[in-house]
N, C-alpha and C positions, 0 to 999 in steps of 0.2 A: 602894712601892705605885704601881702604873701609873696614869697619869692617864687620864680619859675621852677617847675618841677619836671623831672625826666620820668616818663612812664611808658609802659607798654599798653596799647589800646587797640581795640578791634578797628580794622581799617574801614569797616562799613560806616562808622560814624562821622568820617571826614568828607567833606564836600570839595569836589574839584572847583577851583576858583573860575569865575566867569571872566575876569580880567587877569590873565597871565602876562607879566611884563616882559618875559622872554619866551619865544616860541622855538622849540627845537624839533627837527625832523624825527620821524618814528625810528629810523636807523640809529640815531644818537641815543634815543631812549633805550633801545634794545641793547646797545653797547654798554650803557650806564647799568643796566640790569645785570648783564653778564659780569661786569666788574664788581658789583655788589656780592655776587655769588663767589667769584674767584678770590677776592681779597677778605671775604668774611667780615665785611664792615657795613653796618646798616646806618646811613645818615639819618639823623632824626628829623622830623617835620616840626615846624614852628607853628603853633595852632592856638587860636583863642579858645577859652573854655566853652564858648558857644559852638565850636566845631569849625569855624571859618579858617581856612588855610592862609597863613601869612607868607610863608616861605617853604619851599620844598615841593613844588608842583611836580617837577621832574622825578623827584624821589618817589612821590606818590604814584606816578604813572609806572614807574619801574617796579614798584611793589605789586601793582596790579598785574603786570606782565609775569611776575614770579609767583603770582597766586598766594601771596602772604595773607594770612588771616589777621594777624596782629603786627603792628609796626611801632618803632620807637618814636615817642613824641615829647616835645617840650611844650608844656602848657603855660600860657600867660594869661592874666585877667583880661577880660573884655575891655576894650578901649572904644572911644568914640570914632566913628568912620574916618574923619579927617586925620586923626592920629594913626589909624591903621594904614591908610594910604601913605602917610609920610614914612612910617616904619618900612613898608614894602619897598618904596623908592630908595630909601637909605641902604637897606641891606643889599638890594640888587646892584645899586650903583657902587657901593664900596667894594663888593665881590669882583666887579669888573674893573676897578681902578688899580693903579700901581704899575710899575714897570718890572719886567722880569730881570732878575740878576743872572745874566746869561752864563757867567762863569760858574755859579752854583748849579744852574739847571744842567749845563754840560757835564758837570762833575757827576750828577745823579745818573744821567744817561750812560756815561762811561762806566760807572760801576756796574749797571745792569748788563751792558755789553760784554764786560769782562767775565762776569760770573754766569749769566744765563740770559741770552738775548730774547728768549721767548716771552720774557716779562715785558718787553717793550710793547707788545700788542695790547697790554692791560694798562697803559698809561693815558689813554685817551688822546695821544698825539699821533698825527700821521708820519709815516716814515720820512717825507720830504721835510716836515717840521723838525724831526729829530735830527737829520743830517744838518739842517740850517742852524739849529741849537748848538750842535757840537762846534760847528765853524765859528759861530758868534762867541762862544765861550772859550775859544782858542785851543780846544781839545780835538777838533776834527782835523782833517788833512786838507790843506790848501791844494789847489791844482798842482801836482808834483813837478818839481824841477827835474829835468832829465839828468839821470846819474849813470855812472859806470862803476860797477862793483868788481871789476876784474882785478883791482889791486888787492882784493882780498885773497886771490889764488896765486900762489908763487910757483906752483908746479905745473907740469904739463896738463892740459885739458884732457880728461879721460872719463868716459862713461860707458858702462856696458849695458846691454839689453837686460831688463829686469831690475836695474838699480832703482831703489826708492829713496828719495830725499825728503825729509820732513822737517819743518820749521816749528818753533815754539808757538808761533801765532796760529798754527793749524794748517798751514799751506803744505801741499804734498805735490811732488814731482816724480813721475814714473818714466823711465826710459823704455820706450816700446812703440808699437805700430798703432797709429790712431784708427786704423780700420779693423783692428782686432777687438771684438767685444770683450773678450777675457781680459785684455790689457786694461781696457777702461774700467771694468768691474773691479779689477785689483786695485786700481788707483782710487776709486770711490770707497771701497771697503764697506759696502753696505749702505752708504749714504747717497742722497740724491741732491743734484744741483738745481737751484732756483733760476739760474741764468747761465748762458753760454756766451762767450766772446771768442771769435774765431777768425783766423787769418790763414786759410789753407793756400797751398800752391794751386795755381789755376791753369797750368798747362804751358805757360811761357818758360823758356829756358832762362836760367840765371845769367848766361852770358850776354843776353840782350839787355839785361839791367846793369850788370857790373862785370868787369874782367878780373876783379880781385877775390871773388868768392867761388868756391866750388858748387857744382850742380847740387840740387836737393837729392837726397836718397831716392825719393819717389816724387812724381808729380811734374817733373820737368819735361817739356816737349810733348805733352799730350794733345791729341786733337779733341774735338768737341765731344765725340762719343766716349773717348777714353776719360775725358775730364768728368763727364756726367756719371760714369760707373764709379770713379774715384770718389766723388761727392756722395753718391748714394751709399758706398760702403761705409764711409765714416759716419754718416747719418745713422745707418743701422747699428753701428757699434755704439754711438753716443746716446741716442734717445732713450734707451732703457735706463740711463743714469740720470734723466731729468725728471722733475716733478711735473705733475699735470698742471698745465698753464705756464710753464717755463718758456721764456723768450731766448731765442738764439740770435745773436748779432753777427753775421758773416761778412767780412771784408772781401771785396771781389773786384777785379779789374773789368773794364768793359768787355775784353775779349773772352772772359770766362763767364759772363752774366747769363747767357742763355742756358748752358748746361747746369748752372747753379740753381736757376729758377725751376728748371725741369726736375732736378734732383730734390729740391725742397718739396715740390708737389708730390713727387713720387714716395717721399718719406712720410707722407700724410700730415705735413706741417702747413699751417695756414699763414700766408704772407700778411703781415699787419702794416708794414711800412717799407719804404725804399728811400734810404738816406744817401746823401752825397757828401763826401768829405772834400772841401775845397782847400788845397794845400797852399793857396795864395800865391804860389809861383809855379811855373811850368817846368816839367822834367823833360824826359826823352819823348820822342814821337816821330811819326813819319809825315803823314799829311798835316795832322795837328799835333802839337806838343801836349803832352797829358798833364793836366793840372788837378785832375779829380780822381777819386776812388769811390766806390759805391759800398753800401752796407745794406744787405738784405735782412730785414727784421721779421722773423718768423715765430709763430707760437706752436708749441708741442702740446697736444691734448685739448681739452674743452674747457677746463676751469679758467676763471678769470686771472689774468696776468697782473703783475705788480705794476702799478702806474703812479709814479711819484710826481709827474708833471701836472696832470690834470688842468691843462690849459693855463698854467700859471697860478693856480688857486693858492699855492703855498710859496709864491715868490720865485718859482723855477720855470722860466719860459724857455721853450726849445722848439726849433723847427727842424725840417728834414734837411737843411743845409748847414753842415758843420764847418765852420771856418777856423781852422787850426793850422798854423804854419807847418809845412812839411820840411823835408830836408834837401829839397832842390835849390831853395834859396838860402841866404846866409843865416846861419845860427851859430852861436858860440860853441855848441856841442856837436856841430855837423860832422866833423872829421871823425871823432870817436865813434858816433852812432853808426856811421856808414861802414866803419871798419868792423863792427860787431855783426852786422847783418846787411844783406843786400837790399832789403825793403823795410827799413825801420819805420815804426810808427810812434808818434808821440805818446807818452803815457796819459796825457790829458784826455785823449780820445776815450780811453778805457775808464778813466776816472768819471767821466760824464755818463757813460753807459751804465756804470754801476749805480750812480745817483739817480739816473732815470728810472731804473727797473728792478732794483733790488733793495733789500733792507739789511741793516746790521745783523750779522750772524749768518747770512745766506752763504751758499757755496757757489762760486763762479767756476764753471768748467771750461778749460781751453785745451783741447786735445792737440793743438799744434804748438803749444808752448811759446806763443808770441805775445800774449797780453799780460799774463800774470793777474794779480788782483790786489786791490787796496781798499782803504776806507772802511775798515770794520768788517770786510768780507773775506772769506777764505778761498 
């Protein structure tokens, strides 16, 4: 009985099967074809000597898209139809069986993230699946515990305009004015951000929130017109540093909402969503005590934005109501957090934003130095 042989044969002699056991959308075949080119690997077709295709229908479709005249083929002797049917079912079923070793999967993704995250786009995994794999494999970051790194600094706090701090992980922090485009350009150093997470001052005075903190250098006590100009100025400075299709998440109190929406429109950005952070316990207020804060989600440019939620298609289900404990109620880290900033926000809020709309290797821009970035992003 002759052994199967690997050959290169004209693509025209193979027939597309009438009964394909798996159906894939055209977009997946196109991505498969792109990966064949990128990786330089041509998976062989499994074919009877009569020309009937047993396995590799998607490979064949990809080769047609690539306009290949010859393709690699493993020929086997013709078999009776019932054996061919059995062979098809066996091969397809076996390929789909088995469980992922998430620790091993996460290690492969981590290697790519550390060396060149661009290769993640050629793994055939969606960004949400990659983040989930990293978590399942124990190599991702769980929603972070609130921490305080002040014990790392023993001297007086001192920073001067123009100071640039850089971390080994790629994070950069520049001391400067968020409304100055030259400052933002210096921070980015020719790179563009795929997402922005922002917590600007919105006009209220710090004294209304806390008696322990000094007023902001800019942005305290603004009326609506002044607030709108302030927001427009930092949008003008920031948007040249964003990629086409980047999303900007801006936290805003109800009192600053109107000027923020007007400034967003004035900057040419398209509002995609309006989210509300429920802090689960009320803070200060007059007629009503405030328990919520709002997040305006807007897109810069016309390109498609990164969407890792996709209505829960990859296990990540999110609504526009974000229920994360704030600092008005009891938290073990409440005292420390409120000593550091008058309007502290839990890191978990920003962790979720990054998981929602960015991918490993992306840059997150925060011109107000309130959010930072985590989870494989800079």
